[in-house]
N, CA, C and O atoms as a DFTB+ gen file, in Angstrom:
772 C
 N C O
     1  1      37.628     176.146    -141.083
     2  2      38.044     174.734    -140.564
     3  2      37.226     174.101    -139.475
     4  3      36.895     174.794    -138.513
     5  1      36.908     172.955    -139.543
     6  2      35.975     172.284    -138.600
     7  2      37.024     171.813    -137.356
     8  3      38.165     171.360    -137.435
     9  1      36.152     172.110    -136.138
    10  2      37.001     171.941    -134.873
    11  2      37.668     170.539    -134.737
    12  3      38.678     170.437    -134.040
    13  1      37.274     169.726    -135.215
    14  2      37.840     168.447    -135.372
    15  2      39.289     168.426    -136.163
    16  3      40.279     167.820    -135.752
    17  1      39.229     169.132    -137.265
    18  2      40.708     169.252    -137.744
    19  2      41.859     170.034    -137.054
    20  3      43.065     169.790    -137.094
    21  1      41.058     171.248    -136.273
    22  2      41.924     171.904    -135.566
    23  2      42.585     171.186    -134.450
    24  3      43.766     171.316    -134.126
    25  1      41.504     170.242    -133.770
    26  2      42.070     169.473    -132.656
    27  2      43.121     168.483    -133.171
    28  3      44.081     168.193    -132.456
    29  1      42.961     167.944    -134.426
    30  2      44.091     166.992    -134.974
    31  2      45.509     167.641    -135.231
    32  3      46.600     167.117    -135.007
    33  1      45.244     168.956    -135.774
    34  2      46.275     169.704    -135.930
    35  2      47.280     170.073    -135.107
    36  3      48.482     170.052    -135.370
    37  1      46.643     170.488    -133.885
    38  2      46.963     171.237    -132.562
    39  2      47.597     169.803    -131.718
    40  3      48.598     169.971    -131.022
    41  1      47.077     168.639    -131.798
    42  2      47.625     167.407    -130.829
    43  2      48.776     166.841    -131.852
    44  3      49.872     166.612    -131.341
    45  1      48.640     166.632    -133.049
    46  2      49.506     166.332    -133.869
    47  2      51.126     167.294    -133.559
    48  3      52.272     166.906    -133.332
    49  1      50.510     168.671    -133.690
    50  2      51.677     169.678    -133.582
    51  2      52.321     169.540    -132.288
    52  3      53.527     169.785    -132.266
    53  1      51.762     169.203    -131.223
    54  2      52.500     169.189    -129.863
    55  2      53.264     167.810    -129.992
    56  3      54.349     167.691    -129.423
    57  1      52.835     166.967    -130.580
    58  2      53.910     165.599    -130.852
    59  2      54.705     165.735    -131.855
    60  3      55.564     164.856    -131.920
    61  1      54.735     166.678    -132.824
    62  2      55.919     166.902    -133.729
    63  2      56.844     167.747    -133.017
    64  3      58.037     167.447    -133.074
    65  1      56.466     168.803    -132.325
    66  2      57.505     169.576    -131.259
    67  2      57.816     168.497    -130.370
    68  3      58.935     168.783    -129.945
    69  1      57.472     167.473    -129.877
    70  2      57.978     166.693    -128.500
    71  2      59.081     165.896    -129.409
    72  3      60.231     165.981    -128.979
    73  1      58.925     165.251    -130.421
    74  2      59.674     164.329    -131.314
    75  2      60.664     165.179    -131.686
    76  3      61.806     164.924    -131.302
    77  1      60.451     166.181    -132.384
    78  2      61.386     167.077    -133.375
    79  2      62.651     167.514    -132.154
    80  3      63.837     167.553    -132.481
    81  1      62.255     167.773    -130.959
    82  2      63.168     168.371    -129.930
    83  2      64.408     167.279    -129.888
    84  3      65.540     167.738    -129.737
    85  1      64.265     166.104    -129.994
    86  2      65.192     165.034    -129.968
    87  2      65.881     164.808    -131.345
    88  3      67.074     164.505    -131.378
    89  1      65.243     164.933    -132.337
    90  2      65.727     164.292    -133.741
    91  2      67.015     164.689    -134.275
    92  3      67.724     163.793    -134.733
    93  1      67.447     165.923    -134.293
    94  2      68.790     166.158    -134.702
    95  2      70.056     165.654    -133.817
    96  3      71.087     165.271    -134.370
    97  1      69.895     165.682    -132.266
    98  2      70.749     165.212    -131.630
    99  2      70.549     164.044    -131.078
   100  3      71.009     163.851    -129.953
   101  1      69.870     163.084    -131.704
   102  2      69.724     161.869    -131.148
   103  2      71.057     160.960    -131.538
   104  3      71.183     159.983    -130.799
   105  1      71.893     161.074    -132.381
   106  2      73.270     160.264    -132.000
   107  2      74.142     160.465    -131.153
   108  3      75.094     159.716    -130.937
   109  1      73.841     161.750    -130.456
   110  2      74.800     162.288    -129.367
   111  2      74.449     161.566    -128.108
   112  3      75.269     161.140    -127.295
   113  1      73.179     161.471    -128.030
   114  2      72.652     160.789    -126.943
   115  2      72.782     159.201    -127.057
   116  3      72.678     158.557    -126.013
   117  1      72.953     158.682    -127.990
   118  2      73.112     157.219    -128.125
   119  2      74.664     156.922    -127.852
   120  3      75.056     155.920    -127.254
   121  1      75.373     157.778    -128.293
   122  2      76.889     157.912    -127.891
   123  2      76.912     157.848    -126.197
   124  3      77.549     157.062    -125.494
   125  1      76.135     158.783    -125.840
   126  2      76.109     158.798    -124.315
   127  2      75.605     157.629    -123.282
   128  3      75.757     157.479    -122.069
   129  1      75.125     157.081    -124.014
   130  2      74.544     155.728    -123.544
   131  2      75.404     154.552    -123.909
   132  3      74.928     153.469    -123.570
   133  1      76.489     154.522    -124.483
   134  2      77.367     153.442    -124.784
   135  2      77.195     153.091    -126.310
   136  3      77.937     152.241    -126.801
   137  1      76.397     153.616    -126.946
   138  2      76.298     153.009    -128.329
   139  2      77.083     153.858    -129.535
   140  3      77.455     155.004    -129.283
   141  1      77.262     153.430    -130.496
   142  2      77.876     154.101    -131.662
   143  2      76.823     154.628    -132.620
   144  3      75.658     154.850    -132.290
   145  1      77.422     154.845    -134.057
   146  2      76.823     154.910    -135.054
   147  2      75.760     153.954    -135.755
   148  3      74.778     154.259    -136.431
   149  1      76.238     152.743    -135.400
   150  2      75.695     151.222    -135.577
   151  2      74.447     151.113    -134.860
   152  3      73.461     150.642    -135.427
   153  1      74.397     151.547    -133.535
   154  2      73.423     151.408    -132.494
   155  2      72.500     152.415    -132.958
   156  3      71.367     151.989    -133.185
   157  1      72.737     153.862    -133.192
   158  2      71.897     154.589    -133.384
   159  2      70.691     154.503    -134.795
   160  3      69.529     154.889    -134.919
   161  1      71.802     153.692    -135.840
   162  2      71.163     153.799    -137.014
   163  2      70.232     152.136    -136.810
   164  3      69.227     152.031    -137.513
   165  1      70.522     151.136    -136.042
   166  2      69.758     150.055    -135.790
   167  2      68.326     150.300    -134.994
   168  3      67.242     149.758    -135.209
   169  1      68.698     151.339    -133.960
   170  2      67.318     151.638    -133.345
   171  2      66.805     152.533    -134.255
   172  3      65.603     152.270    -134.216
   173  1      66.934     153.311    -134.949
   174  2      66.296     153.863    -135.619
   175  2      65.361     153.026    -136.761
   176  3      64.169     153.224    -136.997
   177  1      66.223     152.071    -137.372
   178  2      65.619     151.045    -138.200
   179  2      64.473     150.303    -137.446
   180  3      63.334     150.122    -137.877
   181  1      64.926     149.946    -136.367
   182  2      63.853     148.931    -135.630
   183  2      62.315     150.039    -135.518
   184  3      61.174     149.640    -135.753
   185  1      62.549     150.927    -135.259
   186  2      61.352     152.064    -135.024
   187  2      60.635     151.691    -136.489
   188  3      59.583     151.077    -136.667
   189  1      61.556     152.269    -137.489
   190  2      60.857     152.643    -138.876
   191  2      60.440     151.552    -139.499
   192  3      59.516     151.707    -140.298
   193  1      61.087     149.966    -139.274
   194  2      60.559     148.855    -139.650
   195  2      59.202     148.361    -139.070
   196  3      58.163     147.894    -139.535
   197  1      59.701     148.687    -137.811
   198  2      58.533     148.242    -136.997
   199  2      57.044     148.907    -137.132
   200  3      55.960     148.325    -137.083
   201  1      57.305     150.257    -137.313
   202  2      56.155     151.151    -137.802
   203  2      55.649     150.973    -139.080
   204  3      54.436     151.080    -139.262
   205  1      56.393     150.723    -139.976
   206  2      55.952     150.224    -141.869
   207  2      55.333     148.942    -141.641
   208  3      54.165     148.846    -142.018
   209  1      55.909     147.864    -141.063
   210  2      55.232     146.753    -140.884
   211  2      53.741     146.754    -140.331
   212  3      52.781     146.290    -140.947
   213  1      53.697     147.303    -139.169
   214  2      52.373     147.354    -138.411
   215  2      51.268     148.078    -139.180
   216  3      50.110     147.678    -139.298
   217  1      51.871     149.380    -139.766
   218  2      51.036     150.345    -140.614
   219  2      50.107     149.534    -141.466
   220  3      48.876     149.549    -141.479
   221  1      50.891     148.869    -142.127
   222  2      50.376     147.945    -143.216
   223  2      49.278     146.909    -142.847
   224  3      48.233     146.757    -143.481
   225  1      49.634     146.245    -141.788
   226  2      48.740     145.343    -141.095
   227  2      47.389     145.982    -140.655
   228  3      46.238     145.858    -141.075
   229  1      47.984     146.750    -139.601
   230  2      46.845     147.527    -138.677
   231  2      45.650     148.620    -139.523
   232  3      44.480     148.735    -139.160
   233  1      46.267     149.346    -140.695
   234  2      45.443     149.939    -141.450
   235  2      44.473     149.608    -141.967
   236  3      43.458     150.274    -142.167
   237  1      44.759     148.231    -142.312
   238  2      43.720     147.185    -143.102
   239  2      42.549     147.261    -142.095
   240  3      41.481     147.769    -142.438
   241  1      42.722     146.806    -140.969
   242  2      41.744     146.431    -140.036
   243  2      41.185     147.905    -139.652
   244  3      40.050     147.832    -139.181
   245  1      41.580     148.922    -139.715
   246  2      41.408     150.091    -138.839
   247  2      40.473     150.902    -140.389
   248  3      39.833     151.939    -140.218
   249  1      40.520     150.528    -141.165
   250  2      39.363     150.953    -141.985
   251  2      37.753     150.083    -141.567
   252  3      36.667     150.499    -141.968
   253  1      37.874     149.208    -140.956
   254  2      36.596     148.563    -140.762
   255  2      36.295     149.047    -139.228
   256  3      35.208     148.760    -138.729
   257  1      37.158     149.698    -138.575
   258  2      36.697     150.088    -137.211
   259  2      36.096     151.670    -136.995
   260  3      36.752     152.667    -137.295
   261  1      35.024     151.701    -136.544
   262  2      34.421     152.924    -136.584
   263  2      34.902     153.922    -135.618
   264  3      34.687     155.071    -136.005
   265  1      35.467     153.837    -134.517
   266  2      35.911     154.454    -133.591
   267  2      37.392     155.005    -133.939
   268  3      38.246     154.772    -133.084
   269  1      37.772     155.673    -135.037
   270  2      39.029     155.981    -135.306
   271  2      39.818     156.814    -134.146
   272  3      40.959     156.613    -133.729
   273  1      38.879     157.807    -133.748
   274  2      39.189     158.725    -132.393
   275  2      39.930     158.079    -131.663
   276  3      41.088     158.472    -131.521
   277  1      39.457     156.861    -130.966
   278  2      40.169     156.123    -130.065
   279  2      41.435     155.455    -130.093
   280  3      42.170     155.091    -129.175
   281  1      41.569     155.345    -131.715
   282  2      42.864     154.999    -132.183
   283  2      44.044     155.915    -132.207
   284  3      45.214     155.762    -131.857
   285  1      43.369     156.935    -132.738
   286  2      44.482     158.071    -132.464
   287  2      44.915     158.591    -130.938
   288  3      46.003     159.131    -130.738
   289  1      44.133     158.409    -130.105
   290  2      44.361     158.647    -128.778
   291  2      45.265     157.585    -128.309
   292  3      46.201     157.845    -127.553
   293  1      44.998     156.312    -128.762
   294  2      45.816     155.158    -127.917
   295  2      47.054     155.168    -128.600
   296  3      48.053     154.820    -127.970
   297  1      47.174     155.563    -129.968
   298  2      48.480     155.766    -130.423
   299  2      49.338     156.823    -129.977
   300  3      50.550     156.609    -129.975
   301  1      48.839     158.069    -129.553
   302  2      49.277     159.052    -128.803
   303  2      49.660     158.727    -127.703
   304  3      50.764     159.086    -127.294
   305  1      48.688     157.846    -126.858
   306  2      49.151     157.205    -125.656
   307  2      50.624     156.284    -125.639
   308  3      51.575     156.403    -124.866
   309  1      50.487     155.571    -126.492
   310  2      51.735     154.531    -126.736
   311  2      53.131     155.535    -126.938
   312  3      54.198     155.298    -126.372
   313  1      52.918     156.589    -127.772
   314  2      53.981     157.493    -128.200
   315  2      54.486     158.168    -127.006
   316  3      55.693     158.324    -126.822
   317  1      53.537     158.595    -126.145
   318  2      53.762     159.390    -124.894
   319  2      54.636     158.451    -124.167
   320  3      55.737     158.788    -123.731
   321  1      53.976     156.898    -124.000
   322  2      54.757     156.053    -123.208
   323  2      56.431     156.163    -123.549
   324  3      57.391     156.338    -122.799
   325  1      56.342     155.997    -124.880
   326  2      57.863     155.833    -125.431
   327  2      58.635     156.936    -125.004
   328  3      59.790     156.754    -124.619
   329  1      58.019     158.291    -125.036
   330  2      58.750     159.457    -124.842
   331  2      59.148     159.773    -123.159
   332  3      59.981     160.563    -122.716
   333  1      58.273     158.895    -122.462
   334  2      58.673     158.898    -121.002
   335  2      59.828     157.943    -121.067
   336  3      60.885     158.215    -120.498
   337  1      59.650     156.764    -121.784
   338  2      60.771     155.813    -121.647
   339  2      62.141     156.296    -121.923
   340  3      63.028     155.639    -121.379
   341  1      62.596     157.546    -122.825
   342  2      63.398     158.203    -122.778
   343  2      64.358     158.479    -121.472
   344  3      65.586     158.567    -121.491
   345  1      63.540     158.586    -120.403
   346  2      63.899     158.960    -119.245
   347  2      64.627     157.772    -118.582
   348  3      65.296     158.011    -117.577
   349  1      64.569     156.773    -118.960
   350  2      64.736     155.341    -118.166
   351  2      65.892     154.644    -119.052
   352  3      66.524     153.662    -118.663
   353  1      66.066     155.223    -120.173
   354  2      67.391     154.528    -120.969
   355  2      68.657     154.573    -120.356
   356  3      69.202     155.624    -120.019
   357  1      69.085     153.562    -120.222
   358  2      70.839     153.466    -119.663
   359  2      71.409     152.573    -120.495
   360  3      72.637     152.656    -120.475
   361  1      70.871     151.545    -121.399
   362  2      71.828     150.903    -122.414
   363  2      71.072     150.909    -123.660
   364  3      69.852     151.055    -123.729
   365  1      72.095     150.692    -124.922
   366  2      71.375     150.384    -126.187
   367  2      70.291     149.655    -126.387
   368  3      69.455     149.949    -127.242
   369  1      70.198     148.536    -125.540
   370  2      68.938     147.715    -125.586
   371  2      67.601     148.495    -124.966
   372  3      66.448     148.299    -125.348
   373  1      67.976     149.330    -124.025
   374  2      66.699     149.777    -123.608
   375  2      66.187     150.860    -124.700
   376  3      64.988     151.101    -124.843
   377  1      67.170     151.467    -125.429
   378  2      66.751     152.396    -126.565
   379  2      66.136     151.666    -127.615
   380  3      65.281     152.204    -128.319
   381  1      66.514     150.419    -127.794
   382  2      65.589     149.665    -129.009
   383  2      64.226     149.437    -128.398
   384  3      63.205     149.747    -129.011
   385  1      64.209     149.004    -127.431
   386  2      62.690     148.745    -126.716
   387  2      61.894     150.045    -126.875
   388  3      60.812     150.104    -127.459
   389  1      62.509     151.056    -126.317
   390  2      61.691     152.599    -126.717
   391  2      61.404     152.563    -128.037
   392  3      60.231     152.695    -128.385
   393  1      62.355     152.391    -128.922
   394  2      62.084     152.663    -130.207
   395  2      60.886     151.792    -130.711
   396  3      60.101     152.243    -131.545
   397  1      60.776     150.693    -130.255
   398  2      59.619     149.843    -130.666
   399  2      58.343     150.149    -130.106
   400  3      57.238     149.916    -130.597
   401  1      58.633     150.716    -128.985
   402  2      57.075     151.344    -128.459
   403  2      56.780     152.268    -128.965
   404  3      55.565     152.443    -129.059
   405  1      57.669     153.296    -129.531
   406  2      57.388     154.371    -130.295
   407  2      56.708     153.884    -131.840
   408  3      55.605     154.321    -132.171
   409  1      57.468     152.962    -132.715
   410  2      57.066     152.132    -133.694
   411  2      55.379     151.928    -133.871
   412  3      54.704     152.339    -134.815
   413  1      54.892     151.154    -132.650
   414  2      53.978     150.660    -132.404
   415  2      52.789     151.753    -132.266
   416  3      51.700     151.556    -132.805
   417  1      53.042     152.811    -131.579
   418  2      52.387     153.765    -131.363
   419  2      52.102     154.587    -132.604
   420  3      50.977     154.993    -132.896
   421  1      53.249     154.815    -133.347
   422  2      53.015     155.590    -134.746
   423  2      52.265     154.695    -135.557
   424  3      51.443     155.191    -136.327
   425  1      52.414     153.384    -135.514
   426  2      51.639     152.479    -136.629
   427  2      49.994     152.534    -135.958
   428  3      49.052     152.816    -136.699
   429  1      49.838     152.304    -134.845
   430  2      48.014     152.442    -134.354
   431  2      47.615     154.047    -134.742
   432  3      46.572     154.276    -135.354
   433  1      48.507     155.107    -134.346
   434  2      47.800     156.315    -134.630
   435  2      47.700     156.877    -136.110
   436  3      46.750     157.612    -136.378
   437  1      48.712     156.542    -137.160
   438  2      49.135     157.228    -138.213
   439  2      47.869     156.937    -139.214
   440  3      47.347     157.875    -139.816
   441  1      47.485     155.832    -139.335
   442  2      46.492     155.492    -140.486
   443  2      45.294     155.933    -139.966
   444  3      44.633     156.542    -140.808
   445  1      44.703     155.832    -138.725
   446  2      43.519     156.214    -138.063
   447  2      43.496     158.056    -138.244
   448  3      42.503     158.647    -138.667
   449  1      44.394     158.542    -137.957
   450  2      44.901     160.084    -137.998
   451  2      44.808     160.552    -139.227
   452  3      44.208     161.612    -139.403
   453  1      45.298     159.959    -140.153
   454  2      45.072     160.325    -141.852
   455  2      43.407     159.977    -142.147
   456  3      42.697     160.713    -142.832
   457  1      43.001     158.890    -141.587
   458  2      41.669     158.831    -142.159
   459  2      40.762     159.998    -141.517
   460  3      40.173     160.851    -142.181
   461  1      40.753     159.909    -140.360
   462  2      40.067     161.008    -139.811
   463  2      40.291     162.797    -140.460
   464  3      39.483     163.654    -140.819
   465  1      41.618     162.761    -140.377
   466  2      42.083     164.191    -141.151
   467  2      41.210     164.333    -142.295
   468  3      40.495     165.322    -142.452
   469  1      41.267     163.236    -143.194
   470  2      40.758     163.390    -144.686
   471  2      39.122     163.248    -144.312
   472  3      38.499     163.686    -145.280
   473  1      38.352     162.869    -143.431
   474  2      36.933     162.833    -143.422
   475  2      36.726     164.151    -142.713
   476  3      35.511     164.340    -142.643
   477  1      37.419     165.169    -142.141
   478  2      36.769     166.278    -141.626
   479  2      37.473     167.479    -142.498
   480  3      37.580     168.647    -142.124
   481  1      37.942     166.917    -143.776
   482  2      38.248     167.968    -144.777
   483  2      37.162     168.778    -145.406
   484  3      36.221     168.169    -145.914
   485  1      37.191     170.272    -145.431
   486  2      35.879     171.063    -145.925
   487  2      36.186     170.476    -147.639
   488  3      37.306     170.250    -148.098
   489  1      35.045     170.339    -148.278
   490  2      34.813     169.998    -149.712
   491  2      35.458     171.359    -150.476
   492  3      35.189     172.506    -150.119
   493  1      36.324     171.034    -151.549
   494  2      36.855     172.256    -152.250
   495  2      38.112     172.725    -151.486
   496  3      38.786     173.594    -152.039
   497  1      38.488     172.286    -150.351
   498  2      39.644     172.646    -149.463
   499  2      40.892     171.881    -149.390
   500  3      41.929     172.285    -148.863
   501  1      40.711     170.714    -149.974
   502  2      41.652     169.561    -149.848
   503  2      43.207     169.783    -149.636
   504  3      43.876     169.539    -148.632
   505  1      43.556     170.254    -150.718
   506  2      44.795     170.977    -150.764
   507  2      45.190     171.884    -149.899
   508  3      46.298     171.744    -149.382
   509  1      44.224     173.197    -149.502
   510  2      45.011     173.801    -148.563
   511  2      44.846     173.475    -147.203
   512  3      45.495     174.162    -146.414
   513  1      44.031     172.463    -146.682
   514  2      43.870     171.906    -145.702
   515  2      44.943     170.802    -145.150
   516  3      45.297     170.661    -143.980
   517  1      45.340     170.110    -146.210
   518  2      46.304     169.132    -146.172
   519  2      47.640     169.899    -146.057
   520  3      48.588     169.429    -145.428
   521  1      47.697     171.379    -146.831
   522  2      48.692     172.002    -146.747
   523  2      48.970     172.720    -145.403
   524  3      50.092     173.134    -145.113
   525  1      48.008     172.833    -144.686
   526  2      47.972     173.394    -143.373
   527  2      48.883     172.262    -142.432
   528  3      49.664     172.633    -141.555
   529  1      48.669     171.006    -142.732
   530  2      49.779     170.251    -141.962
   531  2      50.875     169.761    -142.397
   532  3      51.705     169.165    -141.711
   533  1      50.954     170.040    -143.842
   534  2      52.487     169.946    -144.067
   535  2      53.377     171.179    -143.624
   536  3      54.535     171.166    -143.207
   537  1      52.565     172.193    -143.817
   538  2      53.366     173.594    -143.293
   539  2      53.541     173.369    -141.621
   540  3      54.509     173.894    -141.072
   541  1      52.853     172.801    -141.059
   542  2      52.826     172.787    -139.320
   543  2      53.861     171.801    -139.476
   544  3      54.963     172.207    -139.107
   545  1      53.832     170.756    -139.865
   546  2      54.882     169.585    -139.844
   547  2      56.292     170.612    -140.017
   548  3      57.001     170.801    -139.029
   549  1      56.595     171.188    -141.217
   550  2      57.851     171.483    -141.473
   551  2      58.294     172.845    -140.657
   552  3      59.509     172.992    -140.517
   553  1      57.420     173.864    -140.102
   554  2      57.816     174.721    -139.486
   555  2      57.943     174.400    -137.765
   556  3      58.620     174.976    -136.913
   557  1      57.105     173.368    -137.664
   558  2      57.098     172.965    -135.902
   559  2      58.620     171.887    -135.852
   560  3      59.335     171.787    -134.854
   561  1      58.786     171.383    -136.771
   562  2      60.278     170.393    -136.943
   563  2      61.360     171.477    -136.979
   564  3      62.380     171.390    -136.294
   565  1      61.134     172.376    -137.700
   566  2      62.378     173.637    -137.585
   567  2      62.816     174.257    -136.421
   568  3      63.939     174.361    -135.929
   569  1      61.603     174.691    -136.037
   570  2      61.592     175.267    -134.586
   571  2      62.093     174.008    -133.453
   572  3      63.040     174.178    -132.685
   573  1      61.521     173.116    -133.492
   574  2      61.955     171.930    -132.342
   575  2      63.275     171.555    -132.376
   576  3      63.915     171.341    -131.346
   577  1      63.794     171.446    -133.630
   578  2      65.286     171.017    -133.626
   579  2      66.157     172.196    -133.152
   580  3      67.117     171.936    -132.426
   581  1      65.907     173.436    -133.492
   582  2      66.645     174.342    -132.794
   583  2      66.560     174.542    -131.199
   584  3      67.579     174.829    -130.571
   585  1      65.382     174.393    -130.598
   586  2      65.012     174.435    -129.372
   587  2      65.734     173.069    -128.629
   588  3      66.299     173.079    -127.535
   589  1      65.560     171.939    -129.501
   590  2      65.961     170.540    -128.459
   591  2      67.345     170.718    -128.453
   592  3      67.862     170.370    -127.392
   593  1      68.266     171.239    -129.474
   594  2      69.836     171.520    -129.179
   595  2      69.802     172.289    -128.428
   596  3      70.409     171.892    -127.433
   597  1      69.253     173.644    -128.249
   598  2      69.442     174.178    -126.998
   599  2      69.420     173.887    -125.650
   600  3      70.158     174.188    -124.712
   601  1      68.146     173.063    -125.788
   602  2      67.830     172.490    -124.279
   603  2      68.666     171.495    -123.699
   604  3      68.968     171.378    -122.512
   605  1      69.069     170.663    -124.842
   606  2      70.169     169.490    -124.606
   607  2      71.553     170.090    -124.373
   608  3      72.298     169.546    -123.559
   609  1      71.902     171.070    -124.974
   610  2      73.477     171.494    -124.685
   611  2      73.327     172.466    -123.239
   612  3      74.330     172.433    -122.527
   613  1      72.427     173.137    -122.851
   614  2      72.298     174.079    -121.633
   615  2      72.035     173.228    -120.443
   616  3      72.701     173.211    -119.408
   617  1      70.826     172.421    -120.759
   618  2      70.428     171.652    -119.760
   619  2      70.527     170.211    -119.443
   620  3      70.286     169.667    -118.365
   621  1      70.960     169.629    -120.663
   622  2      71.110     168.150    -120.587
   623  2      69.898     167.500    -121.165
   624  3      68.842     168.104    -121.354
   625  1      70.070     166.419    -121.399
   626  2      69.153     165.401    -122.134
   627  2      67.850     164.850    -121.064
   628  3      66.863     164.284    -121.533
   629  1      67.995     165.078    -119.754
   630  2      67.012     164.732    -118.656
   631  2      65.808     165.552    -118.896
   632  3      64.692     165.080    -119.116
   633  1      66.074     166.702    -118.844
   634  2      65.233     168.048    -118.708
   635  2      64.634     167.915    -120.297
   636  3      63.440     168.107    -120.527
   637  1      65.580     167.574    -121.333
   638  2      64.693     167.583    -122.752
   639  2      63.720     166.552    -122.588
   640  3      62.562     166.868    -122.860
   641  1      63.927     165.465    -122.227
   642  2      63.119     164.340    -122.188
   643  2      61.845     164.731    -121.412
   644  3      60.725     164.597    -121.906
   645  1      62.081     165.264    -120.067
   646  2      60.639     165.600    -119.300
   647  2      60.112     166.614    -120.313
   648  3      58.882     166.664    -120.337
   649  1      60.680     167.351    -121.068
   650  2      60.082     168.345    -121.832
   651  2      59.082     167.689    -122.917
   652  3      57.887     167.980    -122.965
   653  1      59.613     166.915    -123.645
   654  2      59.208     165.695    -124.583
   655  2      57.801     165.202    -124.071
   656  3      56.718     165.196    -124.657
   657  1      58.153     164.777    -122.763
   658  2      57.007     163.837    -122.291
   659  2      55.834     164.800    -122.067
   660  3      54.710     164.570    -122.512
   661  1      56.120     165.782    -121.424
   662  2      54.957     166.848    -120.885
   663  2      54.324     167.456    -122.494
   664  3      53.108     167.369    -122.659
   665  1      54.812     167.796    -123.138
   666  2      54.451     168.374    -124.706
   667  2      53.430     167.167    -125.061
   668  3      52.303     167.475    -125.450
   669  1      53.774     165.862    -124.945
   670  2      53.299     164.781    -125.643
   671  2      51.725     164.553    -124.832
   672  3      50.652     164.424    -125.420
   673  1      51.926     164.547    -123.394
   674  2      50.861     164.466    -122.546
   675  2      49.892     165.413    -122.868
   676  3      48.701     165.134    -122.730
   677  1      50.312     166.663    -123.344
   678  2      49.529     167.988    -123.672
   679  2      48.683     167.594    -124.838
   680  3      47.465     167.771    -124.833
   681  1      49.383     167.018    -125.915
   682  2      49.003     166.390    -127.139
   683  2      48.049     165.343    -126.981
   684  3      47.120     165.200    -127.777
   685  1      48.265     164.461    -125.802
   686  2      47.260     163.469    -125.985
   687  2      45.878     163.739    -125.247
   688  3      44.780     163.238    -125.488
   689  1      46.273     164.767    -124.180
   690  2      44.898     165.330    -123.600
   691  2      43.922     165.994    -124.542
   692  3      42.693     165.943    -124.492
   693  1      44.804     166.720    -125.537
   694  2      43.838     167.617    -126.614
   695  2      42.966     166.310    -127.345
   696  3      41.748     166.173    -127.456
   697  1      43.857     165.596    -127.704
   698  2      43.196     164.495    -128.768
   699  2      42.077     163.869    -128.426
   700  3      41.162     163.558    -129.189
   701  1      42.171     163.611    -126.851
   702  2      40.931     163.102    -126.174
   703  2      39.400     163.658    -126.520
   704  3      38.323     163.062    -126.525
   705  1      39.769     165.146    -126.829
   706  2      38.449     165.761    -127.208
   707  2      37.850     165.441    -128.245
   708  3      36.717     165.878    -128.444
   709  1      38.575     164.464    -129.295
   710  2      38.086     164.034    -130.525
   711  2      36.826     162.774    -129.982
   712  3      35.699     162.730    -130.475
   713  1      37.324     161.815    -128.880
   714  2      36.516     161.086    -128.315
   715  2      35.184     161.807    -127.658
   716  3      34.034     161.434    -127.891
   717  1      35.489     162.739    -126.925
   718  2      34.348     163.132    -126.075
   719  2      33.381     164.019    -127.232
   720  3      32.169     163.923    -127.040
   721  1      33.760     164.748    -128.242
   722  2      33.039     165.118    -129.179
   723  2      32.387     164.123    -129.951
   724  3      31.285     164.298    -130.471
   725  1      32.947     163.249    -130.020
   726  2      31.938     161.940    -130.959
   727  2      31.029     161.344    -129.920
   728  3      29.867     161.256    -130.316
   729  1      31.228     160.940    -128.782
   730  2      30.280     160.669    -127.891
   731  2      29.089     161.640    -127.653
   732  3      27.913     161.304    -127.519
   733  1      29.550     162.795    -127.626
   734  2      28.292     164.056    -127.368
   735  2      27.636     164.020    -128.711
   736  3      26.423     164.230    -128.677
   737  1      28.102     163.828    -129.744
   738  2      27.392     163.748    -131.013
   739  2      26.322     162.625    -131.206
   740  3      25.155     162.769    -131.570
   741  1      26.994     161.458    -130.876
   742  2      26.162     160.194    -130.732
   743  2      25.192     160.300    -129.705
   744  3      24.221     159.586    -129.955
   745  1      25.089     160.966    -128.573
   746  2      24.301     161.040    -127.768
   747  2      23.137     162.143    -128.116
   748  3      21.965     162.011    -127.764
   749  1      23.582     163.098    -128.762
   750  2      22.382     164.250    -129.208
   751  2      21.602     163.017    -130.460
   752  3      20.405     162.812    -130.658
   753  1      22.552     162.511    -130.984
   754  2      21.790     162.025    -132.182
   755  2      20.394     160.713    -131.721
   756  3      19.300     160.551    -132.262
   757  1      20.983     160.016    -130.613
   758  2      20.017     159.165    -130.022
   759  2      18.805     159.726    -129.351
   760  3      17.713     159.159    -129.324
   761  1      19.134     161.105    -128.709
   762  2      18.399     161.725    -128.090
   763  2      17.134     162.369    -128.964
   764  3      15.989     162.624    -128.591
   765  1      17.656     162.509    -130.040
   766  2      16.883     163.435    -130.964
   767  2      16.283     162.701    -132.076
   768  3      15.674     163.319    -132.950
   769  1      16.428     161.227    -132.118
   770  2      15.895     160.371    -132.833
   771  2      14.788     159.563    -132.597
   772  3      14.414     158.762    -133.455
């Protein structure tokens, strides 16, 4: 497996871990800020619709943008901002704003991530290397659901959100290696051409 693929998997794994910590207990948090099931559904709907519409629009442009590594990092940065935003939420409107920020981050990152991941696949290993991502997705999500429930039950949501933010920042820093390697390869190519 190429090092770029390992970086994509590791950084994505940290974001999956961060987001998965909160997923199963989301509705409990919404109730704590004065919302109800409609608030929880509406805020998640805002995330999904925002992400879906923007993915549709942005992905058309991203096909022509030659620095997809930067888009992955930008998307991760927006998502880290959203995770930090959870610490500031006091009302359902605040939650809606954070969900929209997360949706925008997802829309910027996801198409570029998938494009890069596909670009770095080894020939003849498409199914197994995409399988690596899928397996990681399910395993990390399963582990994070249990850990997130435990952290929120024992220590509260505030610590949970700090852990989510820290994990996302680690993923963001690791994803930045993609830009560093691209710049390094381009400088070598210029030097030796």
